TORBA-69969 format. One record per residue: y negated, x negated, z of N, C-alpha, C in turn; residue in one letter; residue number from 1; chain. Coordinates in pm, whole numbers, plus 50000, padded with zeros to 5 digits. Each point is the difference from the previous one (the first is absolute). Layout:
BEGIN
> nv nu nw cav cau caw cv cu cw res n chain
> Y X Z Y X Z Y X Z A NUM A;
...
This chain:
BEGIN
> nv nu nw cav cau caw cv cu cw res n chain
> 85408 54496 40499 49905 50066 50090 49917 50100 49922 M 1 A;
> 49981 50120 50055 49927 50105 49930 49856 49959 49975 S 2 A;
> 49948 50034 49881 49861 49970 49967 49904 50079 50088 A 3 A;
> 50047 50109 50058 49919 50085 50087 50080 50029 50126 I 4 A;
> 49940 49976 50117 50069 50026 50126 49996 50149 50033 S 5 A;
> 50078 50039 50099 50003 50140 50042 49863 50042 50054 V 6 A;
> 49938 49912 50077 49867 50030 50053 49896 50019 49890 G 7 A;
> 50003 49910 49902 49908 50011 49888 50028 50128 49920 Q 8 A;
> 50128 50034 49988 50038 50121 49928 49945 50124 50068 A 9 A;
> 50001 50001 50134 49946 50114 50074 49850 50014 49977 A 10 A;
> 49929 49888 50003 49855 50003 49974 49972 50052 49859 V 11 A;
> 50074 49948 49902 49981 50043 49862 50038 50147 49981 L 12 A;
> 50099 50046 50077 50037 50141 49996 49887 50090 50046 G 13 A;
> 49931 49957 50106 49885 50076 50050 49890 50004 49894 V 14 A;
> 49972 49884 49941 49896 49992 49898 50035 50089 49881 V 15 A;
> 50124 49995 49956 50045 50083 49887 49989 50149 50035 E 16 A;
> 50046 50037 50118 49999 50141 50039 49859 50057 50010 G 17 A;
> 49908 49920 50053 49861 50046 50014 49932 50012 49865 V 18 A;
> 50022 49904 49912 49918 49988 49879 50061 50056 49872 T 19 A;
> 50131 50033 49999 50063 50041 49874 49932 50121 49937 E 20 A;
> 49962 50098 50080 49945 50122 49944 49850 50015 50023 F 21 A;
> 49942 49912 50081 49855 49997 50009 49948 49927 49876 L 22 A;
> 49884 50039 49947 49949 49937 49878 49935 49864 50026 P 23 A;
> 50077 49910 50062 49946 49869 50037 50086 49884 49948 V 24 A;
> 50110 50031 49931 50092 49903 49941 50097 49940 50101 S 25 A;
> 50121 50052 50001 50104 49945 50087 50041 49860 49953 S 26 A;
> 50009 49983 49867 50039 49868 49946 49898 49895 50039 T 27 A;
> 49872 50035 49988 49895 49906 50038 50007 49964 50147 G 28 A;
> 50019 50099 50086 50007 49973 50144 50125 49921 50037 H 29 A;
> 50111 50028 49932 50122 49923 50026 49979 49854 49962 L 30 A;
> 49939 49975 49883 49977 49863 49956 49905 49927 50093 K 31 A;
> 49896 50070 50046 49905 49939 50094 50071 49965 50131 I 32 A;
> 50080 50094 50052 50073 49976 50125 50100 49886 49984 T 33 A;
> 50071 49999 49887 50095 49891 49974 49929 49866 49995 E 34 A;
> 49880 49999 49937 49923 49876 49994 49959 49952 50137 G 35 A;
> 49958 50093 50086 49959 49964 50136 50118 49949 50083 L 36 A;
> 50123 50045 49967 50119 49956 50072 50068 49883 49929 M 37 A;
> 49930 49943 49901 50052 49885 49924 50132 50030 49928 N 38 A;
> 50015 50125 49957 50115 50038 49917 49956 49989 49855 I 39 A;
> 50072 49928 49915 49959 49983 49860 50000 50133 49925 P 40 A;
> 49882 50045 49957 49988 50132 49939 50066 50009 49864 V 41 A;
> 50021 49882 49934 50059 50003 49866 50150 49970 50002 D 42 A;
> 50059 49983 50121 50144 49979 50011 50072 50126 49955 D 43 A;
> 50102 49985 49914 50068 50116 49944 50063 50089 50107 Q 44 A;
> 50053 49939 50103 50062 50079 50107 49896 50079 50078 S 45 A;
> 49880 49942 50014 49891 50068 50071 49949 50117 49918 V 46 A;
> 49986 49978 49869 49959 50109 49910 50101 50114 50008 V 47 A;
> 50128 49963 49999 50106 50100 50009 49997 50074 50132 G 48 A;
> 49977 49927 50109 49992 50061 50133 49891 50106 50004 F 49 A;
> 49884 49967 49945 49887 50093 50001 50035 50129 49927 S 50 A;
> 50075 49988 49889 50038 50119 49923 50106 50082 50075 A 51 A;
> 50092 49931 50066 50109 50070 50069 49947 50081 50119 V 52 A;
> 49910 49943 50081 49954 50074 50118 49914 50120 49961 I 53 A;
> 49954 50004 49874 49930 50119 49952 50091 50123 50003 Q 54 A;
> 50131 49976 49988 50096 50110 50002 49993 50073 50134 V 55 A;
> 49971 49927 50108 49984 50064 50130 49883 50097 49999 G 56 A;
> 49890 49958 49937 49884 50087 49990 50030 50122 49912 A 57 A;
> 50074 49978 49892 50037 50111 49911 50093 50097 50074 I 58 A;
> 50090 49947 50082 50087 50088 50079 49917 50089 50091 A 59 A;
> 49889 49947 50051 49911 50080 50084 49941 50117 49920 A 60 A;
> 49966 49975 49874 49949 50107 49912 50107 50106 49980 V 61 A;
> 50123 49955 49975 50110 50094 49976 50023 50090 50121 L 62 A;
> 49989 49942 50119 50020 50079 50122 49881 50093 50023 V 63 A;
> 49880 49945 49986 49879 50079 50028 49986 50118 49904 Y 64 A;
> 50031 49977 49874 49985 50104 49898 50135 50060 49959 F 65 A;
> 50096 49998 50092 50135 50043 49966 50003 50142 49941 F 66 A;
> 49929 50092 50062 50001 50138 49953 49942 50012 49859 K 67 A;
> 49890 49928 49976 49939 50003 49867 50092 49939 49895 D 68 A;
> 50059 49885 50036 50088 49931 49905 50123 50084 49972 I 69 A;
> 50055 50062 50104 50117 50087 49982 49967 50116 49906 K 70 A;
> 49881 50057 50018 49957 50111 49915 49986 49958 49854 R 71 A;
> 49941 49883 49979 49977 49950 49863 50132 49963 49933 I 72 A;
> 50085 49929 50073 50129 49959 49943 50088 50122 49972 V 73 A;
> 49996 50099 50088 50079 50122 49979 49952 50074 49875 S 74 A;
> 49868 50007 49983 49944 50066 49882 50039 49926 49873 A 75 A;
> 50000 49868 50008 50039 49917 49886 50147 50024 49964 W 76 A;
> 50085 50004 50103 50143 50025 49977 50025 50137 49939 G 77 A;
> 49930 50101 50051 50016 50134 49945 49952 50007 49856 R 78 A;
> 49893 49929 49971 49946 50002 49865 50089 49932 49898 G 79 A;
> 50081 49905 50046 50091 49931 49909 50108 50094 49947 L 80 A;
> 50034 50100 50078 50109 50090 49961 49952 50140 49963 V 81 A;
> 49875 50030 50030 49948 50134 49973 49860 49988 49938 N 82 A;
> 49988 50032 49873 49872 49980 49929 49889 50088 50056 K 83 A;
> 50034 50111 50064 49897 50086 50058 49928 49934 50117 N 84 A;
> 50068 49901 50061 49941 49929 50114 49906 49887 49955 E 85 A;
> 49999 49972 49870 49924 49886 49951 49849 50024 49992 R 86 A;
> 49958 50122 50028 49858 50030 50002 49940 49979 50139 Y 87 A;
> 50087 49972 50096 49954 49980 50138 49927 49867 50011 H 88 A;
> 49889 49999 50072 49918 49878 50013 50079 49885 50062 H 89 A;
> 50085 50029 50098 50077 49895 50065 50097 49932 49903 D 90 A;
> 50061 50078 49910 50090 49943 49899 49922 49905 49909 Y 91 A;
> 49885 50044 49955 49918 49916 49913 49953 49875 50074 K 92 A;
> 49961 50020 50126 49948 49888 50078 50105 49891 50017 F 93 A;
> 50126 50038 50019 50108 49902 50014 50010 49914 49874 A 94 A;
> 49992 50061 49885 50004 49924 49875 49876 49912 49985 W 95 A;
> 49886 50052 50043 49877 49920 49989 50010 49872 50081 W 96 A;
> 50059 50009 50119 50016 49880 50083 50091 49899 49930 V 97 A;
> 50106 50050 49938 50092 49911 49926 49928 49933 49884 I 98 A;
> 49932 50080 49919 49928 49946 49884 49891 49902 50043 Y 99 A;
> 49929 50033 50106 49888 49917 50046 50045 49868 50059 A 100 A;
> 50129 49989 50033 50053 49876 50057 50040 49900 49890 T 101 A;
> 50029 50049 49882 50048 49914 49891 49903 49887 49966 I 102 A;
> 49868 50026 49985 49908 49890 49964 50001 49884 50099 P 103 A;
> 49999 50030 50130 49995 49891 50097 50131 49922 50002 I 104 A;
> 50112 50067 49973 50130 49931 49994 50000 49902 49882 V 105 A;
> 49955 50045 49885 49999 49915 49881 49908 49880 50018 L 106 A;
> 49880 50025 50053 49905 49890 50022 50052 49906 50107 V 107 A;
> 50059 50055 50105 50052 49917 50108 50108 49905 49953 G 108 A;
> 50091 50047 49916 50107 49915 49948 49945 49896 49903 L 109 A;
> 49906 50041 49916 49946 49909 49898 49911 49891 50061 A 110 A;
> 49924 50037 50102 49902 49907 50056 50045 49936 50131 A 111 A;
> 50127 50015 50037 50046 49951 50130 49971 49852 50025 K 112 A;
> 50025 49909 49903 49970 49858 50027 49852 49977 50032 P 113 A;
> 49913 50072 49932 49856 49984 50024 49960 50061 50134 L 114 A;
> 50059 50114 50033 49970 50068 50127 50045 49915 50118 I 115 A;
> 50118 49940 49988 50053 49917 50108 49934 49863 50005 D 116 A;
> 49929 49964 49892 49938 49868 49992 49850 50003 50020 G 117 A;
> 49926 49978 49889 49854 49984 50006 49929 50121 50060 A 118 A;
> 50046 50120 49969 49932 50120 50049 50024 50024 50149 L 119 A;
> 50092 49925 50059 50028 50014 50143 49908 49917 50087 G 120 A;
> 49906 49929 49939 49908 49914 50075 49911 50082 50092 S 121 A;
> 49968 49942 50115 49912 50068 50094 49857 50010 49946 L 122 A;
> 49962 49915 49905 49870 50014 49934 49996 50133 49923 W 123 A;
> 50111 50031 49935 50010 50127 49928 49997 50117 50098 V 124 A;
> 50071 49984 50111 50002 50105 50102 49860 50030 50051 V 125 A;
> 49924 49896 50036 49865 50019 50051 49909 50068 49899 G 126 A;
> 50006 49953 49876 49918 50059 49895 50037 50145 49973 G 127 A;
> 50130 50028 49999 50048 50136 49973 49961 50097 50111 S 128 A;
> 50001 49952 50123 49957 50084 50112 49855 50046 49981 L 129 A;
> 49915 49907 49961 49857 50030 49984 49976 50088 49877 I 130 A;
> 50058 49963 49887 49982 50079 49877 50057 50141 50019 V 131 A;
> 50118 50009 50062 50061 50130 50024 49914 50088 50090 G 132 A;
> 49925 49938 50091 49911 50075 50087 49892 50071 49919 S 133 A;
> 49945 49927 49901 49897 50059 49913 50054 50119 49923 G 134 A;
> 50123 49985 49950 50064 50109 49925 50021 50121 50089 V 135 A;
> 50047 49976 50122 50027 50110 50093 49872 50073 50039 M 136 A;
> 49895 49925 50027 49873 50061 50036 49946 50085 49886 W 137 A;
> 50005 49945 49878 49951 50075 49883 50082 50127 49978 A 138 A;
> 50131 49990 50015 50088 50116 49979 49970 50110 50101 A 139 A;
> 49977 49961 50125 49972 50099 50105 49866 50070 49975 D 140 A;
> 49905 49925 49942 49869 50058 49970 50006 50088 49876 Q 141 A;
> 50077 49958 49899 50009 50072 49874 50081 50129 50011 M 142 A;
> 50107 49994 50079 50091 50114 50008 49934 50123 50060 G 143 A;
> 50036 50116 49948 49942 50125 50050 50091 50066 50105 R 144 A;
> 50118 49943 50021 50091 50044 50107 50027 50151 49996 H 145 A;
> 50015 50054 49881 50013 50145 49988 50141 50047 49965 K 146 A;
> 50092 49906 49973 50134 50039 49958 50102 49965 50108 R 147 A;
> 50090 50095 50028 50103 49978 50100 50130 49952 49938 G 148 A;
> 50102 49984 50084 50128 49947 49955 50065 50090 49894 E 149 A;
> 49987 50131 50012 50061 50092 49904 49930 49997 49864 D 150 A;
> 49885 49935 49994 49926 49992 49874 50032 49875 49920 D 151 A;
> 50088 49914 50052 50032 49876 49929 50075 50031 49871 T 152 A;
> 49982 49911 49901 50060 50017 49868 50077 49875 49960 S 153 A;
> 50067 50008 49886 50071 49884 49945 49903 49885 49975 F 154 A;
> 49883 50032 49947 49898 49898 49974 49960 49930 50129 K 155 A;
> 49979 50077 50106 49964 49942 50130 50107 49902 50047 D 156 A;
> 50125 50045 49996 50111 49917 50049 50011 49871 49920 A 157 A;
> 49986 50008 49868 50014 49881 49916 49886 49901 50024 M 158 A;
> 49878 50051 50007 49886 49911 50023 50006 49935 50137 L 159 A;
> 50034 50079 50100 50011 49945 50136 50117 49904 50009 V 160 A;
> 50113 50036 49937 50116 49911 49999 49971 49867 49933 G 161 A;
> 49931 50005 49886 49967 49876 49928 49903 49912 50078 C 162 A;
> 49919 50062 50085 49903 49921 50077 50069 49908 50100 S 163 A;
> 50127 50027 50031 50075 49912 50091 50014 49859 49942 Q 164 A;
> 49990 49990 49867 50013 49871 49934 49890 49904 50046 I 165 A;
> 49881 50053 50029 49890 49917 50048 50041 49924 50126 L 166 A;
> 50062 50071 50093 50041 49938 50126 50116 49904 49978 A 167 A;
> 50084 50029 49901 50113 49913 49970 49951 49865 49946 L 168 A;
> 49903 50005 49911 49950 49877 49936 49899 49927 50088 L 169 A;
> 49929 50074 50084 49895 49939 50083 50022 50034 50147 F 170 A;
> 50088 49925 50068 50026 50025 50143 49869 49997 50078 P 171 A;
> 49976 50100 50076 49873 50013 50069 49924 50122 49950 G 172 A;
> 50028 50041 49876 49933 50119 49946 50046 50124 50076 F 173 A;
> 50128 50003 50037 50062 50106 50079 50054 50111 49912 S 174 A;
> 50131 50023 50012 50062 50109 49925 49943 50134 50045 R 175 A;
> 49989 50017 50132 49944 50125 50052 49854 50015 49957 S 176 A;
> 49926 49890 50007 49859 50006 49961 49983 50036 49853 G 177 A;
> 50084 49939 49914 49990 50027 49857 50037 50144 49968 A 178 A;
> 50109 50048 50059 50046 50136 49970 49904 50106 50057 T 179 A;
> 49954 49978 50123 49907 50096 50059 49868 50002 49924 M 180 A;
> 49951 49883 49960 49874 49994 49926 50011 50074 49867 S 181 A;
> 50111 49978 49930 50020 50068 49872 50007 50151 50020 T 182 A;
> 50071 50043 50104 50011 50144 50028 49864 50060 50034 A 183 A;
> 49917 49925 50072 49867 50049 50035 49913 50013 49875 L 184 A;
> 50010 49904 49909 49925 50007 49875 50040 50123 49920 I 185 A;
> 50127 50040 50015 50051 50119 49931 49967 50128 50076 L 186 A;
> 49915 49988 50102 49946 50112 50078 50098 50063 50098 D 187 A;
> 50111 49932 50032 50087 50049 50107 49929 49979 50133 L 188 A;
> 50028 50087 50098 49940 49978 50131 50074 49885 50069 D 189 A;
> 49947 49951 50111 50053 49878 50062 50143 50018 50050 R 190 A;
> 50031 50116 50056 50136 50023 50049 50099 50006 49884 V 191 A;
> 49964 50070 49893 50087 50008 49882 50019 49862 49938 A 192 A;
> 49893 49922 49994 50008 49864 49945 50093 49913 50084 A 193 A;
> 49991 50015 50131 50083 49920 50090 50146 50039 49989 T 194 A;
> 50029 50130 49997 50139 50046 49989 50060 49960 49865 R 195 A;
> 49923 50010 49894 50050 49959 49868 50032 49851 50001 L 196 A;
> 49918 49920 50066 50025 49857 50012 50132 49974 50072 S 197 A;
> 50027 50076 50105 50126 49986 50074 50119 50027 49909 F 198 A;
> 49999 50115 49932 50115 50040 49919 50025 49903 49884 F 199 A;
> 49893 49952 49937 50017 49908 49888 50048 49862 50047 L 200 A;
> 49975 49968 50127 50043 49870 50051 50148 49993 50033 G 201 A;
> 50064 50115 50020 50140 50001 50044 50093 49928 49903 I 202 A;
> 50009 50039 49872 50094 49932 49910 49961 49856 49970 P 203 A;
> 49870 49974 49982 49956 49864 49965 50030 49899 50111 A 204 A;
> 49964 50034 50123 50018 49907 50111 50147 49988 50041 L 205 A;
> 50074 50111 49992 50143 49994 50032 50073 49911 49899 T 206 A;
> 49969 50020 49873 50062 49918 49895 49968 49853 50016 G 207 A;
> 49874 49969 50035 49961 49861 50019 50076 49936 50115 A 208 A;
> 50016 50075 50109 50072 49947 50116 50145 49971 49970 G 209 A;
> 50066 50092 49930 50141 49980 49964 50014 49883 49904 I 210 A;
> 49909 49990 49905 50004 49892 49900 49983 49862 50065 Y 211 A;
> 49914 49993 50101 49969 49871 50062 50098 49962 50111 E 212 A;
> 50087 50092 50042 50089 49974 50114 50084 49876 49979 L 213 A;
> 50056 49983 49881 50086 49884 49973 49923 49869 50012 K 214 A;
> 49873 49999 49957 49920 49879 50009 49965 49968 50145 D 215 A;
> 49971 50104 50077 49965 49977 50140 50117 49942 50079 A 216 A;
> 50119 50056 49980 50118 49951 50071 50051 49868 49944 L 217 A;
> 50001 49992 49868 50058 49883 49936 49914 49876 50006 G 218 A;
> 49869 50018 50019 49910 49885 49992 49952 49949 50135 A 219 A;
> 50046 50060 50111 49966 49939 50128 49952 50089 50112 G 220 A;
> 50001 50132 49983 49963 50089 50110 50127 50063 50055 V 221 A;
> 50021 49988 50130 50122 50052 50060 50001 50152 50010 G 222 A;
> 50119 50055 50024 50015 50145 50011 49926 50054 50122 A 223 A;
> 49998 49925 50110 49935 50047 50122 49849 50018 49982 A 224 A;
> 49927 49901 49945 49857 50021 49976 49973 50116 49905 P 225 A;
> 50083 50014 49897 49983 50112 49906 50015 50134 50071 L 226 A;
> 50102 50010 50086 50024 50125 50072 49886 50031 50095 A 227 A;
> 49955 49900 50076 49891 50020 50096 49872 50040 49928 V 228 A;
> 49966 49928 49894 49878 50030 49926 50001 50140 49942 G 229 A;
> 50115 50042 49949 50013 50132 49938 49990 50111 50104 T 230 A;
> 50067 49983 50113 49998 50102 50106 49860 50015 50059 I 231 A;
> 49936 49888 50030 49864 50004 50055 49905 50065 49900 V 232 A;
> 50017 49965 49874 49917 50058 49894 50013 50152 49998 S 233 A;
> 50123 50050 50013 50025 50144 49998 49925 50071 50113 F 234 A;
> 50016 49949 50121 49941 50065 50119 49847 50002 49989 V 235 A;
> 49942 49886 49966 49854 49990 49993 49945 50081 49883 V 236 A;
> 50070 49998 49887 49954 50074 49881 49998 50150 50026 A 237 A;
> 50097 50051 50073 50005 50144 50030 49873 50043 50074 Y 238 A;
> 49962 49921 50099 49878 50030 50076 49877 49986 49912 A 239 A;
> 50001 49901 49912 49887 49975 49911 49979 50116 49902 S 240 A;
> 50109 50056 49948 49992 50113 49906 49936 50120 50069 I 241 A;
> 50047 50032 50120 49948 50115 50074 49850 49983 50026 A 242 A;
> 49959 49879 50038 49860 49974 50028 49915 50012 49874 W 243 A;
> 50048 49943 49889 49922 49998 49876 49973 50141 49948 L 244 A;
> 50101 50086 50001 49982 50136 49949 49897 50077 50083 L 245 A;
> 49997 49977 50130 49899 50064 50085 49862 49941 49973 K 246 A;
> 49994 49870 49978 49873 49932 49979 49932 50044 49871 F 247 A;
> 50075 50001 49888 49939 50031 49870 49960 50147 49990 V 248 A;
> 50054 50085 50086 49964 50142 49997 49855 50020 50045 A 249 A;
> 49945 49903 50075 49867 50018 50057 49903 49886 49969 K 250 A;
> 50051 49890 49940 49914 49883 49980 50008 49949 49857 H 251 A;
> 49896 49927 49959 50001 49932 49871 50079 49870 50013 S 252 A;
> 50008 49924 49889 50072 49873 50002 49908 49882 50030 F 253 A;
> 49877 50027 50044 49902 49893 50021 50046 49897 50103 N 254 A;
> 50070 50045 50104 50046 49906 50103 50097 49899 49940 A 255 A;
> 50087 50046 49909 50095 49910 49935 49927 49904 49906 F 256 A;
> 49897 50050 49933 49922 49916 49907 49937 49884 50076 V 257 A;
> 49937 50030 50112 49934 49896 50080 50103 49901 50053 I 258 A;
> 50110 50052 50052 50105 49915 50055 50053 49904 49894 Y 259 A;
> 50026 50050 49879 50054 49915 49893 49904 49888 49964 R 260 A;
> 49871 50032 49994 49902 49896 49967 49998 49891 50106 I 261 A;
> 50002 50042 50126 50001 49903 50111 50123 49911 49993 V 262 A;
> 50118 50059 49979 50123 49922 49992 49999 49908 49880 I 263 A;
> 49952 50050 49885 49994 49917 49880 49912 49878 50021 G 264 A;
> 49884 50020 50060 49910 49887 50028 50061 49905 50101 L 265 A;
> 50072 50055 50099 50067 49915 50100 50106 49913 49934 A 266 A;
> 50074 50057 49904 50101 49922 49928 49935 49883 49927 V 267 A;
> 49890 50027 49930 49929 49893 49930 49954 49892 50097 F 268 A;
> 49951 50043 50117 49954 49904 50099 50113 49914 50054 G 269 A;
> 50115 50062 50030 50115 49926 50052 50055 49903 49895 L 270 A;
> 49999 50042 49875 50047 49912 49892 49906 49882 49982 L 271 A;
> 49871 50027 50001 49900 49895 49981 50004 49899 50115 A 272 A;
> 50030 50050 50120 50006 49911 50117 50134 49927 50011 A 273 A;
> 50096 50040 49917 50131 49935 50003 50088 50051 50111 G 274 A;
> 49961 50111 50065 50079 50056 50108 50132 50056 49950 T 275 A;
> 49996 50061 49881 50121 50050 49934 50007 49944 49860 I 276 A;
> 50122 49991 49946 50021 49950 49865 50012 50115 49902 N 277 A;
> 49945 49982 49882 50002 50106 49898 50141 50033 49957 A 278 A;
């Protein structure tokens, strides 16, 4: 019998799609939802399922930013065969995304037992939600929001890429929250910070989903729940991306900061009351 039913997979797909790119922690929300549905958050198949349905959200990014991605990949391809094309920003940016993904891959492989074990606790999720809120608020206040997407550099990409490690080690911190906060500290404007977070998430999250697929299928999650969760995640994530880009163009991240604190405190309350298991 599948560790996750089709109905549960649909609910988790919605949660993943809504939260993957919002700076509120998709991993944290998935673990909270799994806990409320009495799904063991530390079960290997469940951990794998969560990583696999992220691919649906990443597919939404690929579709939404298809023209941008096509432009960047084309520039990269031209630069590989023509050195005159290597001065183009898109060619450089493609390499920066590749280089910036290496640290999180190395840490993810080295720390996987710890990430799937003790660091997956809902106590960690609650604490990371609250601490990450403080970081996000400070970054939004510190940043001068004066640099656009065309002003990004190799240093920006590497620092923002490395910040993804925080979310990997501390579920609840939020990959989007960590990357956007770092970009804001580097004085990128909110839209540029958000778009950079999207592009840097593509290889990392896709790789994680493919890597975890064998564990999700082999350890107890059926193909049907995986398919439903992934498809629902794609549809909801596409709408979420469109909404977020419009929102950050006119608003600060304060609403997300407040929301994260409320959710973090709620997690602590539910754990203390025994409503959900860590």
